Residue frames relative to the residue before (quaternion, step in Angstrom):
aa qw qx qy qz dx dy dz
M 1.0000 0.0000 0.0000 0.0000 0.00 0.00 0.00
Q 0.4741 -0.6517 0.5091 0.3023 3.56 -1.12 0.66
G 0.6323 -0.5801 0.3655 0.3607 3.56 -1.08 0.73
N 0.6756 0.4926 -0.3037 0.4568 3.59 0.87 -0.90
I 0.6387 0.5048 -0.3281 0.4792 3.60 1.06 -0.69
A 0.6246 0.5324 -0.3319 0.4651 3.58 1.02 -0.78
C 0.6087 0.5450 -0.3402 0.4655 3.58 1.08 -0.74
A 0.6723 0.4908 -0.2960 0.4684 3.59 0.86 -0.95
E 0.6530 0.5068 -0.3139 0.4670 3.59 0.97 -0.82
G 0.6268 0.5297 -0.3301 0.4665 3.59 1.06 -0.70
A 0.6330 0.5314 -0.3209 0.4626 3.56 1.04 -0.81
L 0.6582 0.5041 -0.3090 0.4660 3.57 0.93 -0.88
A 0.6551 0.5122 -0.3103 0.4606 3.59 0.97 -0.84
A 0.6710 0.5029 -0.2896 0.4615 3.59 1.09 -0.72
G 0.6027 -0.5918 0.3475 0.4071 3.57 1.27 -0.21
C 0.3453 0.7331 -0.5169 0.2760 3.59 1.18 0.31
R 0.0070 -0.8204 0.5707 -0.0343 3.56 -0.78 1.04
F 0.7308 0.2688 -0.2533 0.5741 3.58 1.24 0.39
F 0.0124 0.7675 -0.6404 0.0253 3.54 -0.94 0.96
G 0.0056 -0.7672 0.6411 -0.0195 3.53 -0.84 1.07
G 0.2268 0.8096 -0.5089 0.1847 3.57 -0.52 1.07
Y 0.2742 -0.7162 0.6198 0.1664 3.48 -1.44 0.03
P 0.4859 -0.7043 0.4181 0.3050 3.63 -0.68 0.97
I 0.1687 0.7553 -0.6222 0.1182 3.55 -1.05 0.85
T 0.4503 -0.6740 0.5232 0.2631 3.56 -0.94 0.94
P 0.6789 -0.2374 -0.6915 -0.0681 1.62 -1.89 1.70
S 0.4576 0.7039 -0.4364 0.3235 3.62 1.04 0.69
T 0.4339 0.7735 -0.4205 0.1911 3.58 1.24 -0.39
E 0.6036 0.5834 -0.3685 0.3994 3.61 1.02 -0.66
V 0.5656 0.5726 -0.3953 0.4427 3.61 1.13 -0.53
A 0.6894 0.4733 -0.2765 0.4735 3.58 0.84 -1.00
E 0.6418 0.5379 -0.3329 0.4335 3.59 0.93 -0.86
H 0.6885 0.4740 -0.2867 0.4680 3.57 0.93 -0.89
M 0.6356 0.5137 -0.3322 0.4709 3.58 1.04 -0.71
A 0.6185 0.5387 -0.3433 0.4576 3.60 1.05 -0.72
K 0.6698 0.5038 -0.2851 0.4650 3.55 1.05 -0.79
M 0.7841 0.4017 -0.1762 0.4390 3.56 0.87 -1.02
M 0.5629 0.6491 -0.3940 0.3265 3.62 1.01 -0.67
P 0.6669 0.4939 -0.3384 0.4435 3.66 0.81 -0.79
K 0.6389 0.5536 -0.3217 0.4265 3.59 1.14 -0.62
V 0.7493 0.3491 -0.2035 0.5246 3.60 1.20 -0.46
G 0.5855 -0.6069 0.3632 0.3962 3.57 1.23 0.24
G 0.5118 0.6508 -0.4122 0.3802 3.54 1.22 0.43
V 0.4144 -0.6910 0.5414 0.2402 3.54 -1.38 -0.03
F 0.0827 -0.7541 0.6502 0.0418 3.53 -1.04 0.93
I 0.0194 0.7814 -0.6235 0.0160 3.57 -0.93 0.89
Q 0.2395 -0.7185 0.6305 0.1701 3.55 -0.93 0.91
M 0.2500 -0.7941 0.5431 0.1094 3.53 -0.56 1.23
E 0.6427 -0.5563 0.3691 0.3759 3.57 -1.29 0.21
D 0.7844 -0.0651 0.0262 0.6163 3.59 1.24 -0.33
E 0.7055 -0.4827 0.3195 0.4088 3.57 -1.32 0.05
I 0.5745 0.5611 -0.3901 0.4504 3.60 1.13 -0.48
A 0.6710 0.4763 -0.2868 0.4906 3.55 0.94 -0.88
S 0.6070 0.5822 -0.3516 0.4111 3.58 1.05 -0.74
I 0.7230 0.4107 -0.2634 0.4891 3.59 0.75 -0.98
S 0.5836 0.5590 -0.3780 0.4517 3.59 1.11 -0.56
S 0.6703 0.5142 -0.3074 0.4379 3.57 0.93 -0.88
I 0.6949 0.4619 -0.3088 0.4565 3.62 0.90 -0.76
I 0.5738 0.5515 -0.3851 0.4672 3.59 1.18 -0.46
G 0.6734 0.4907 -0.2948 0.4679 3.57 0.88 -0.92
A 0.6482 0.5226 -0.3157 0.4549 3.57 0.97 -0.86
S 0.6376 0.5447 -0.3314 0.4323 3.57 0.97 -0.84
W 0.6655 0.5110 -0.3073 0.4489 3.59 1.03 -0.75
T 0.6169 0.5030 -0.3634 0.4842 3.60 1.23 -0.14
G 0.6480 -0.5631 0.2972 0.4179 3.57 1.32 0.04
V 0.6138 0.5534 -0.3730 0.4218 3.62 1.19 -0.10
K 0.4801 -0.6143 0.5316 0.3310 3.52 -1.29 0.38
A 0.0702 -0.8393 0.5367 -0.0514 3.54 -0.69 1.17
M 0.0686 -0.8060 0.5872 -0.0290 3.54 -1.11 0.80
T 0.0635 -0.7376 0.6648 0.0997 3.50 -1.37 0.37
A 0.1832 -0.7628 0.6072 0.1260 3.57 -1.29 0.27
T 0.0799 0.8027 -0.5806 0.1103 3.55 -0.97 0.87
S 0.1969 -0.7409 0.6174 0.1765 3.52 -1.35 -0.35
G 0.9045 0.0437 0.0025 0.4242 3.52 -1.39 0.34
P 0.8429 0.1464 -0.0795 0.5116 3.59 -0.38 -1.20
G 0.6362 0.5250 -0.3318 0.4577 3.60 1.03 -0.72
F 0.6186 0.5446 -0.3306 0.4598 3.56 1.08 -0.76
S 0.6344 0.5329 -0.3259 0.4553 3.57 1.00 -0.82
L 0.6549 0.5223 -0.3122 0.4482 3.58 1.00 -0.81
M 0.6701 0.5284 -0.2976 0.4280 3.58 1.13 -0.56
M 0.4537 0.7551 -0.4228 0.2128 3.59 1.20 -0.40
E 0.6524 0.5194 -0.3432 0.4322 3.62 0.84 -0.86
N 0.7325 0.4234 -0.2492 0.4713 3.58 0.87 -0.91
I 0.5131 0.5771 -0.4377 0.4605 3.58 1.23 -0.14
G 0.6431 0.4986 -0.3125 0.4901 3.57 1.02 -0.77
Y 0.6296 0.5254 -0.3333 0.4652 3.59 1.05 -0.74
A 0.6483 0.5025 -0.3189 0.4749 3.59 0.98 -0.80
A 0.6403 0.5330 -0.3279 0.4454 3.58 1.05 -0.74
I 0.7312 0.4302 -0.2597 0.4613 3.62 0.79 -0.96
T 0.6918 0.4264 -0.2835 0.5091 3.60 1.15 -0.51
E 0.3457 -0.7765 0.4558 0.2643 3.56 1.39 -0.07
T 0.2574 0.7737 -0.5131 0.2680 3.49 0.86 1.16
P 0.3160 -0.7630 0.5275 0.1990 3.63 -0.62 1.03
I 0.1778 0.7610 -0.6026 0.1618 3.57 -0.57 1.21
V 0.2637 -0.7340 0.6005 0.1762 3.55 -1.29 0.40
I 0.1033 -0.7854 0.6101 0.0165 3.55 -0.91 1.03
I 0.1934 -0.7693 0.6021 0.0905 3.55 -0.73 1.11
N 0.0326 -0.7877 0.6152 -0.0011 3.57 -0.76 1.04
V 0.1116 -0.7694 0.6280 0.0355 3.56 -0.43 1.25
Q 0.2572 -0.8522 0.4380 0.1253 3.53 0.11 1.38
R 0.0881 -0.7689 0.6329 0.0203 3.50 -1.25 0.71
G 0.6858 -0.5063 0.3291 0.4063 3.58 -1.26 0.24
G 0.0081 -0.7876 0.6153 -0.0322 3.54 -0.98 0.91
P 0.5363 0.0682 -0.7719 -0.3345 1.59 -2.47 -0.53
S 0.7674 0.3383 -0.2992 0.4552 3.52 -1.45 0.09
T 0.8186 -0.1941 0.1400 0.5221 3.60 -1.02 -0.71
G 0.1218 -0.8779 0.4612 0.0420 3.55 1.24 -0.49
Q 0.7163 -0.3654 0.3388 0.4885 3.54 -0.83 -1.13
P 0.2386 -0.8311 0.4788 0.1517 3.63 0.13 1.19
T 0.7777 0.3519 -0.1836 0.4874 3.58 1.03 -0.72
M 0.6459 0.5177 -0.3146 0.4646 3.58 1.26 0.15
S 0.5333 -0.6779 0.4299 0.2669 3.52 -1.16 0.70
A 0.0982 0.7707 -0.6263 0.0644 3.56 -1.23 0.57
Q 0.2381 -0.7342 0.6098 0.1797 3.54 -1.37 0.11
G 0.2827 0.8323 -0.4373 0.1900 3.53 1.11 0.74
D 0.6541 0.5382 -0.3086 0.4326 3.60 1.27 -0.06
M 0.3714 0.7773 -0.4590 0.2171 3.58 1.26 0.14
M 0.6879 0.4331 -0.2787 0.5114 3.58 1.01 -0.72
Q 0.6073 0.5670 -0.3585 0.4257 3.58 1.07 -0.66
C 0.6609 0.5010 -0.3329 0.4488 3.60 0.92 -0.79
R 0.6839 0.4772 -0.2897 0.4696 3.59 1.09 -0.64
F 0.8401 0.1757 -0.0342 0.5121 3.58 0.84 -0.97
G 0.3880 0.7868 -0.4359 0.2011 3.62 1.25 0.03
S 0.7195 0.3711 -0.2432 0.5343 3.58 1.01 -0.73
H 0.5428 -0.6672 0.3984 0.3186 3.59 -0.95 0.84
G 0.6951 0.4528 -0.3539 0.4319 3.53 -1.26 0.49
D 0.5221 -0.6284 0.4872 0.3084 3.53 -1.38 0.06
F 0.2844 0.7029 -0.6182 0.2071 3.54 -0.91 1.01
S 0.3163 -0.7434 0.5474 0.2183 3.59 -1.21 0.07
I 0.1448 -0.7767 0.6103 0.0576 3.54 -1.15 0.72
I 0.3402 -0.6912 0.5869 0.2492 3.55 -1.37 -0.04
A 0.0262 -0.8103 0.5851 -0.0189 3.59 -0.88 0.95
L 0.1764 -0.7888 0.5862 0.0553 3.54 -0.81 1.11
T 0.1588 -0.8104 0.5627 0.0386 3.58 -1.07 0.78
P 0.1734 -0.8169 0.5433 0.0867 3.62 -0.23 1.22
S 0.1925 -0.7780 0.5864 0.1176 3.56 -1.17 0.62
T 0.7445 0.2631 -0.1872 0.5843 3.59 1.31 0.01
V 0.6182 -0.5187 0.4180 0.4173 3.56 -1.26 0.22
Q 0.5894 0.5642 -0.3638 0.4494 3.59 1.07 -0.67
E 0.6890 0.4656 -0.2791 0.4802 3.58 0.96 -0.86
M 0.5384 0.5839 -0.4199 0.4393 3.61 1.14 -0.39
Y 0.6643 0.4768 -0.2885 0.4981 3.57 1.02 -0.78
E 0.7381 0.4560 -0.2497 0.4300 3.56 0.61 -1.17
L 0.7151 0.4498 -0.2733 0.4601 3.59 0.87 -0.87
T 0.5631 0.5516 -0.4032 0.4648 3.60 1.17 -0.32
V 0.6139 0.5228 -0.3340 0.4881 3.58 1.03 -0.79
K 0.6813 0.4932 -0.2891 0.4571 3.56 0.87 -0.97
A 0.6047 0.5650 -0.3558 0.4342 3.60 1.03 -0.72
F 0.6594 0.4931 -0.3099 0.4755 3.59 0.95 -0.83
N 0.6553 0.5173 -0.3189 0.4486 3.58 0.92 -0.84
L 0.6704 0.4866 -0.2973 0.4747 3.59 0.97 -0.81
A 0.6200 0.5336 -0.3453 0.4601 3.60 1.02 -0.73
E 0.6715 0.4930 -0.2957 0.4677 3.57 0.95 -0.87
E 0.6838 0.5040 -0.2899 0.4408 3.58 0.94 -0.87
F 0.8076 0.3046 -0.1314 0.4876 3.57 0.87 -0.97
R 0.3201 -0.7733 0.4952 0.2329 3.60 1.27 -0.08
C 0.5702 0.5450 -0.4204 0.4486 3.55 0.63 1.16
P 0.6071 -0.5206 0.4197 0.4293 3.60 -1.22 0.24
V 0.0810 -0.7759 0.6248 0.0334 3.57 -0.98 0.88
F 0.2239 -0.8043 0.5461 0.0690 3.56 -0.91 1.03
L 0.1687 -0.7005 0.6760 0.1547 3.51 -1.18 0.66
M 0.1284 -0.8254 0.5494 0.0222 3.56 -0.27 1.32
S 0.0253 0.8020 -0.5898 0.0909 3.51 0.14 1.37
D 0.2653 -0.7387 0.5897 0.1902 3.58 -1.23 -0.39
E 0.7091 -0.4684 0.3070 0.4284 3.57 -1.25 0.32
T 0.6114 0.5729 -0.3579 0.4120 3.59 0.99 -0.76
I 0.7482 0.3818 -0.2139 0.4987 3.57 0.69 -1.09
G 0.6298 0.5665 -0.3332 0.4139 3.58 1.05 -0.75
H 0.7755 0.3307 -0.1670 0.5112 3.58 1.02 -0.81
M 0.4785 0.6629 -0.4373 0.3746 3.57 1.27 -0.01
R 0.1999 -0.7566 0.6076 0.1356 3.56 -1.17 0.59
E 0.0999 0.7771 -0.6115 0.1106 3.54 -0.83 1.09
R 0.5369 -0.5728 0.4941 0.3736 3.52 -1.29 0.30
I 0.0011 0.7971 -0.6038 0.0042 3.59 -0.91 0.88
E 0.3647 -0.6928 0.5763 0.2342 3.51 -1.33 0.34
I 0.1485 -0.7813 0.6032 0.0610 3.57 -0.74 1.09
P 0.3419 -0.7685 0.4991 0.2083 3.62 -0.50 1.11
D 0.6304 -0.5348 0.4020 0.3937 3.55 -1.27 0.37
S 0.7896 -0.0249 0.0287 0.6125 3.56 1.15 -0.66
V 0.2309 -0.7554 0.5974 0.1385 3.56 -1.26 0.44
E 0.5733 -0.5533 0.4604 0.3914 3.55 -1.27 0.35
V 0.0749 -0.8030 0.5912 0.0019 3.57 -0.80 1.03
V 0.1552 -0.7702 0.6154 0.0625 3.56 -0.85 1.06
N 0.1445 -0.7850 0.5986 0.0684 3.57 -0.92 0.93
R 0.5929 -0.5977 0.4052 0.3564 3.57 -1.09 0.66
K 0.4754 -0.6583 0.5106 0.2828 3.52 -1.20 0.63
E 0.3846 -0.7353 0.5132 0.2193 3.57 -0.70 1.09
L 0.5555 -0.6037 0.4579 0.3425 3.58 -1.12 0.68
E 0.4167 -0.7118 0.5116 0.2407 3.55 -0.88 1.00
K 0.5681 -0.5908 0.4520 0.3520 3.54 -1.13 0.67
G 0.7709 0.3291 -0.2599 0.4795 3.54 -0.99 0.89
K 0.6591 0.4805 -0.3189 0.4827 3.60 1.23 -0.24
L 0.5127 -0.6265 0.4962 0.3136 3.54 -1.22 0.61
P 0.6782 -0.5493 0.3045 0.3816 3.61 -1.09 0.66
Y 0.7963 0.2218 -0.1304 0.5474 3.61 1.00 -0.71
E 0.3639 0.7270 -0.4944 0.3075 3.56 1.16 0.59
T 0.0904 -0.8060 0.5844 0.0243 3.58 -0.92 0.92
D 0.4958 -0.6245 0.5126 0.3184 3.52 -1.32 0.37
A 0.6623 -0.5204 0.3609 0.4004 3.54 -1.23 0.39
D 0.7643 0.3650 -0.1916 0.4960 3.58 1.03 -0.76
N 0.7536 0.2822 -0.1914 0.5620 3.62 1.23 0.17
M 0.2428 -0.8181 0.5108 0.1045 3.56 -0.48 1.22
V 0.6101 0.5379 -0.3544 0.4613 3.60 1.27 0.04
P 0.3015 -0.7785 0.5183 0.1853 3.63 -0.49 1.12
G 0.5796 -0.5481 0.4607 0.3892 3.56 -1.25 0.35
F 0.4575 -0.7133 0.4704 0.2463 3.56 -1.15 0.61
P 0.2489 -0.7921 0.5419 0.1301 3.62 -0.63 1.11
T 0.1783 -0.8380 0.5075 0.0924 3.58 0.35 1.25
F 0.5208 -0.6258 0.4805 0.3258 3.56 -0.98 0.86
G 0.8028 0.2931 -0.2219 0.4693 3.55 -1.02 0.86
H 0.6317 0.5352 -0.3318 0.4523 3.58 1.30 0.00
G 0.6844 -0.5308 0.2837 0.4114 3.58 1.17 0.48
H 0.5429 0.6160 -0.4093 0.3977 3.60 1.25 0.08
R 0.2985 -0.6981 0.6139 0.2162 3.52 -1.24 0.54
V 0.1496 0.8185 -0.5276 0.1713 3.58 -0.31 1.23
H 0.1749 -0.7455 0.6364 0.0930 3.52 -1.12 0.82
V 0.1375 -0.8076 0.5720 0.0405 3.59 -0.65 1.12
T 0.1337 0.8051 -0.5583 0.1489 3.57 -0.54 1.17
G 0.4509 -0.6705 0.5229 0.2715 3.53 -1.22 0.57
L 0.5118 0.6185 -0.4262 0.4170 3.58 1.27 -0.01
T 0.6079 -0.4873 0.4500 0.4364 3.57 -1.24 0.29
H 0.0158 -0.8311 0.5535 -0.0524 3.56 -0.73 1.08
D 0.4779 -0.6445 0.5129 0.3053 3.53 -1.28 0.41
A 0.7699 -0.3692 0.2496 0.4568 3.58 -1.30 -0.13
R 0.6254 0.5307 -0.3402 0.4599 3.59 1.19 -0.41
G 0.4972 -0.6248 0.4402 0.4106 3.56 1.24 -0.54
Y 0.5239 0.6445 -0.4089 0.3781 3.58 1.28 0.01
P 0.5732 -0.6075 0.4180 0.3574 3.63 -0.99 0.76
D 0.0738 0.7551 -0.6453 0.0886 3.54 -1.05 0.92
T 0.0495 0.9047 -0.4205 0.0478 3.52 0.77 1.13
T 0.7343 0.4206 -0.2467 0.4722 3.62 1.15 -0.36
N 0.5428 0.5996 -0.4058 0.4256 3.57 1.28 0.11
H 0.4129 -0.7447 0.4689 0.2347 3.56 -0.47 1.24
K 0.6825 0.4984 -0.2953 0.4457 3.58 0.88 -0.92
T 0.6263 0.5406 -0.3452 0.4431 3.60 0.95 -0.80
H 0.6883 0.4722 -0.2890 0.4687 3.56 0.87 -0.92
S 0.6531 0.5195 -0.3176 0.4503 3.58 0.90 -0.92
D 0.6734 0.4971 -0.3017 0.4565 3.59 0.87 -0.94
L 0.6579 0.5191 -0.3155 0.4452 3.58 0.95 -0.86
V 0.7027 0.4706 -0.2786 0.4551 3.57 0.77 -1.03
R 0.6412 0.5196 -0.3303 0.4580 3.59 0.96 -0.82
R 0.6608 0.4896 -0.3161 0.4730 3.60 1.03 -0.68
L 0.6235 0.5434 -0.3422 0.4459 3.60 0.99 -0.79
V 0.6806 0.4450 -0.2744 0.5132 3.56 1.06 -0.75
G 0.7062 0.5204 -0.2722 0.3954 3.55 0.80 -1.06
K 0.6226 0.5688 -0.3657 0.3937 3.61 0.98 -0.72
V 0.7001 0.3963 -0.2586 0.5347 3.59 1.20 -0.51
E 0.7103 0.4854 -0.2806 0.4255 3.57 0.73 -1.06
S 0.6351 0.5325 -0.3411 0.4435 3.62 1.05 -0.62
K 0.7261 0.3763 -0.2179 0.5326 3.57 1.28 -0.38
R 0.2762 0.8211 -0.4749 0.1550 3.57 1.27 0.23
H 0.6910 0.4777 -0.2954 0.4549 3.60 0.96 -0.77
E 0.6299 0.4975 -0.3337 0.4943 3.58 1.19 -0.49
I 0.6514 0.5181 -0.3052 0.4627 3.59 1.10 -0.70
A 0.5393 0.6782 -0.3902 0.3114 3.59 1.06 -0.79
D 0.0148 0.7818 -0.6211 0.0521 3.55 -1.03 0.88
Y 0.2942 0.7353 -0.5538 0.2574 3.56 -0.46 1.21
D 0.1701 -0.7370 0.6241 0.1959 3.54 -1.33 0.06
I 0.1977 -0.7940 0.5715 0.0621 3.54 -1.12 0.72
A 0.0444 -0.7704 0.6355 0.0258 3.53 -1.31 0.46
G 0.8310 0.2321 -0.1627 0.4787 3.57 -1.20 0.55
T 0.0972 0.8606 -0.4950 0.0699 3.56 0.90 0.92
D 0.6558 0.4935 -0.3256 0.4695 3.63 1.22 -0.21
A 0.4709 0.7090 -0.4229 0.3110 3.60 1.27 0.00
E 0.4388 -0.6767 0.5284 0.2653 3.54 -1.29 0.48
I 0.7420 0.2809 -0.1714 0.5841 3.56 1.21 -0.56
V 0.0514 -0.8277 0.5561 -0.0553 3.55 -0.58 1.23
F 0.2534 -0.7309 0.6141 0.1566 3.55 -0.97 0.92
L 0.0982 -0.7528 0.6477 0.0644 3.58 -1.01 0.87
T 0.0590 0.8285 -0.5461 0.1091 3.56 -0.55 1.20
Y 0.0163 -0.7276 0.6822 0.0706 3.48 -1.45 0.19
G 0.7910 0.2707 -0.1979 0.5118 3.58 -1.00 0.68
P 0.8732 -0.1463 0.0583 0.4611 3.60 -1.19 -0.53
A 0.6386 0.5493 -0.3522 0.4079 3.63 0.91 -0.78
T 0.5250 0.6239 -0.4081 0.4106 3.58 1.20 -0.45
R 0.6476 0.5327 -0.3118 0.4469 3.56 0.99 -0.84
T 0.6563 0.5157 -0.3117 0.4540 3.58 1.00 -0.81
V 0.6470 0.5045 -0.3261 0.4696 3.60 0.93 -0.83
R 0.6597 0.5039 -0.3153 0.4599 3.58 0.92 -0.84
Q 0.6170 0.5320 -0.3485 0.4635 3.59 1.09 -0.64
I 0.6364 0.5229 -0.3220 0.4667 3.58 0.99 -0.84
M 0.6878 0.4873 -0.2894 0.4535 3.57 0.86 -0.96
K 0.6335 0.5129 -0.3247 0.4797 3.58 1.14 -0.61
D 0.7093 0.4624 -0.2610 0.4636 3.58 0.93 -0.92
S 0.7900 0.1960 -0.0875 0.5744 3.60 1.11 -0.69
P 0.0730 -0.8598 0.5039 0.0383 3.61 0.53 1.16
N 0.6752 0.4972 -0.3005 0.4546 3.61 1.15 -0.46
L 0.5239 0.6256 -0.4134 0.4040 3.57 1.29 -0.10
K 0.3633 -0.7508 0.5107 0.2083 3.57 -0.81 0.99
I 0.1747 0.7877 -0.5563 0.1990 3.54 -0.03 1.36
G 0.2393 -0.7321 0.6176 0.1592 3.54 -1.07 0.80
H 0.0502 -0.8144 0.5780 0.0097 3.56 -1.08 0.62
I 0.0768 -0.7403 0.6670 0.0342 3.52 -1.09 0.92
N 0.0634 -0.7727 0.6309 0.0301 3.57 -0.79 1.03
L 0.2099 -0.7896 0.5690 0.0930 3.57 -0.63 1.15
R 0.1658 -0.7594 0.6206 0.1032 3.55 -0.88 0.98
I 0.7295 0.1843 -0.1689 0.6367 3.56 1.33 -0.27
V 0.2160 -0.7997 0.5512 0.0996 3.57 -0.64 1.14
W 0.7809 0.1630 -0.0922 0.5960 3.59 1.08 -0.76
P 0.4602 -0.2627 -0.8315 0.1669 1.55 -1.53 1.98
F 0.5437 -0.6551 0.4200 0.3145 3.56 -1.01 0.88
P 0.3273 -0.7825 0.5002 0.1742 3.62 -0.70 1.06
E 0.1231 -0.8625 0.4854 0.0736 3.57 0.53 1.18
N 0.5793 0.6113 -0.3805 0.3821 3.61 1.13 -0.55
V 0.5630 0.6146 -0.3979 0.3834 3.60 1.13 -0.49
L 0.5865 0.5904 -0.3737 0.4095 3.61 1.11 -0.56
K 0.6404 0.5430 -0.3163 0.4415 3.58 1.14 -0.62
E 0.5411 0.6227 -0.3951 0.4042 3.58 1.28 -0.20
F 0.7135 0.3883 -0.2333 0.5345 3.60 1.29 -0.18
P 0.1060 -0.8633 0.4907 0.0524 3.60 0.45 1.22
N 0.7057 0.4510 -0.2683 0.4761 3.62 1.15 -0.49
A 0.4005 0.7606 -0.4511 0.2398 3.58 1.27 -0.06
K 0.1067 -0.7817 0.6129 0.0436 3.52 -1.01 0.95
A 0.7875 0.0587 -0.0621 0.6104 3.57 1.30 -0.12
F 0.1577 -0.7325 0.6547 0.0995 3.54 -1.05 0.89
I 0.1525 -0.7771 0.6068 0.0681 3.58 -0.68 1.12
V 0.0858 -0.8212 0.5642 -0.0063 3.58 -0.66 1.15
P 0.0936 -0.8013 0.5899 0.0349 3.61 -0.18 1.26
E 0.0701 0.7965 -0.5929 0.0952 3.57 -0.77 1.07
M 0.4089 -0.6774 0.5500 0.2671 3.54 -1.22 0.54
N 0.6037 0.4277 -0.3881 0.5496 3.51 0.80 1.21
M 0.6754 -0.5187 0.3438 0.3957 3.59 -1.25 -0.16
G 0.7380 -0.4220 0.2267 0.4752 3.58 1.20 0.33
Q 0.1804 0.8417 -0.4953 0.1169 3.59 1.01 0.75
I 0.7468 0.3515 -0.2254 0.5176 3.60 0.78 -0.92
G 0.5229 0.6235 -0.4075 0.4145 3.59 1.20 -0.40
R 0.6508 0.5022 -0.3147 0.4745 3.58 1.01 -0.78
E 0.6256 0.5176 -0.3428 0.4725 3.58 1.10 -0.62
V 0.6041 0.5354 -0.3507 0.4749 3.59 1.05 -0.71
A 0.6753 0.5153 -0.2956 0.4371 3.58 0.86 -0.97
R 0.5996 0.5737 -0.3600 0.4263 3.60 1.14 -0.54
H 0.7840 0.3817 -0.1543 0.4645 3.56 1.11 -0.70
T 0.7740 0.2733 -0.1831 0.5411 3.62 1.18 0.15
P 0.4125 -0.6887 0.5292 0.2749 3.59 -1.12 0.62
V 0.5051 0.6552 -0.4152 0.3785 3.57 1.31 -0.21
K 0.6023 -0.5765 0.4196 0.3589 3.55 -1.14 0.69
V 0.1531 -0.7657 0.6196 0.0798 3.57 -1.02 0.89
V 0.1792 -0.7824 0.5925 0.0685 3.56 -0.76 1.12
Y 0.2533 -0.7727 0.5676 0.1290 3.57 -0.64 1.14
L 0.0410 -0.7996 0.5990 -0.0119 3.56 -0.88 0.95
P 0.0347 -0.8426 0.5374 -0.0039 3.61 0.37 1.22
K 0.0601 -0.7606 0.6453 0.0369 3.54 -1.23 0.61
L 0.0151 -0.8144 0.5784 -0.0441 3.57 -0.54 1.18
G 0.6475 0.5529 -0.3770 0.3647 3.55 -1.24 0.36
G 0.6380 -0.5807 0.3097 0.3997 3.57 1.27 -0.12
D 0.6305 0.5432 -0.3435 0.4353 3.60 1.21 -0.30
M 0.5014 -0.6202 0.5138 0.3162 3.54 -1.22 0.59
H 0.5633 -0.5290 0.4923 0.4006 3.55 -1.32 0.25
T 0.3104 -0.7420 0.5658 0.1818 3.56 -0.96 0.87
P 0.6433 -0.4864 0.3948 0.4401 3.61 -1.21 0.24
Q 0.6249 0.5454 -0.3427 0.4412 3.58 1.05 -0.73
D 0.6077 0.5564 -0.3459 0.4489 3.59 1.02 -0.80
L 0.7278 0.4477 -0.2426 0.4593 3.53 0.80 -1.06
M 0.6525 0.5093 -0.3245 0.4578 3.59 1.00 -0.76
E 0.6098 0.5377 -0.3541 0.4623 3.59 1.08 -0.63
A 0.6641 0.4837 -0.3041 0.4822 3.59 0.93 -0.85
Y 0.6326 0.5310 -0.3230 0.4621 3.58 0.99 -0.83
G 0.6692 0.5166 -0.2998 0.4419 3.59 0.91 -0.94
K 0.6416 0.5254 -0.3247 0.4548 3.57 0.99 -0.80
E 0.6891 0.4717 -0.2898 0.4676 3.58 0.90 -0.89
K 0.6237 0.5416 -0.3346 0.4536 3.56 1.04 -0.76
A 0.6541 0.5079 -0.3079 0.4685 3.58 0.99 -0.85
L 0.6479 0.5151 -0.3196 0.4613 3.57 1.00 -0.78
I 0.6619 0.5035 -0.3077 0.4623 3.56 0.93 -0.87
E 0.6864 0.4786 -0.2844 0.4679 3.58 0.90 -0.90
G 0.6931 0.4555 -0.2681 0.4901 3.57 1.17 -0.59
G 0.5314 -0.6561 0.3951 0.3620 3.57 1.27 0.01
G 0.5372 0.6228 -0.4110 0.3932 3.59 1.24 0.27
N 0.2423 -0.7502 0.5829 0.1968 3.60 -1.28 -0.24
């Protein structure tokens, strides 16, 4: 199955019943498959006039109680930024698939990249927190799409599947289970205000339209009723701190990664396509002492995983960008971070990684840094 098709199948299994989107390379197959399958499951597919309308439509659909998704790439993702912030402040559970391509601007429409990793975290103005998943196989395109919906429902925030042209257009054999774990949003309890939360849970119940709730939905700073309260310092501070805290306070529970070679001095940290290259090296050279961290969720960044490698003297971070997540690694460790950017659309080769590994090994053995 192709990666983009596996993503669409994962969305359907998770209960997605509304897709609003606009075709853009290299994500279009997601929309095409959803257009084909939605009528068969009682769902709705709408091709919107652009990406701004696309994300607007899934926000509106989500408030009617359905699970909603869009898919895009590069320039379309940039157009969605304002409404990503709107989804964050209104706490609207949506899933956004970004099959990344080379940029900036129109860039390389048919080539792979990972240049949007910081944009998904910080692209919309203001302070809030999101969740971003990063598949490295077609199997994970299916599984992590399911997980993206579950996390969106649980935390009431925008959740991103940050794929890329390589994984999106790759074809691999996958296993589709008879059923998957499905998480549904918690309905607002009777008698509670729309944005009222408990002391031990920063995620409010969801007041679905048509279920008897009186709710005002606005992108303005609002109180627990949902009514605008834009000049009250405490109202704004409390709201923003909760929007960030509901995700960041659970960052270690959200974390999803696998590790290998925890006693190694040289550790590769990867997400997406480079994960495949490191695994190929470890398969071809089983006696080589290599550590490996594969991130399936990049945001919130799981900094505690770095502590799993007490002997580490260098973290090598291969990325199809200029080093976006490498800088995040460097924020959380005193250990040397080696940036290994790859631009132009090609994956890192085993030779690329072995050359970087050899240089660091020579430095360590020579007593340098």
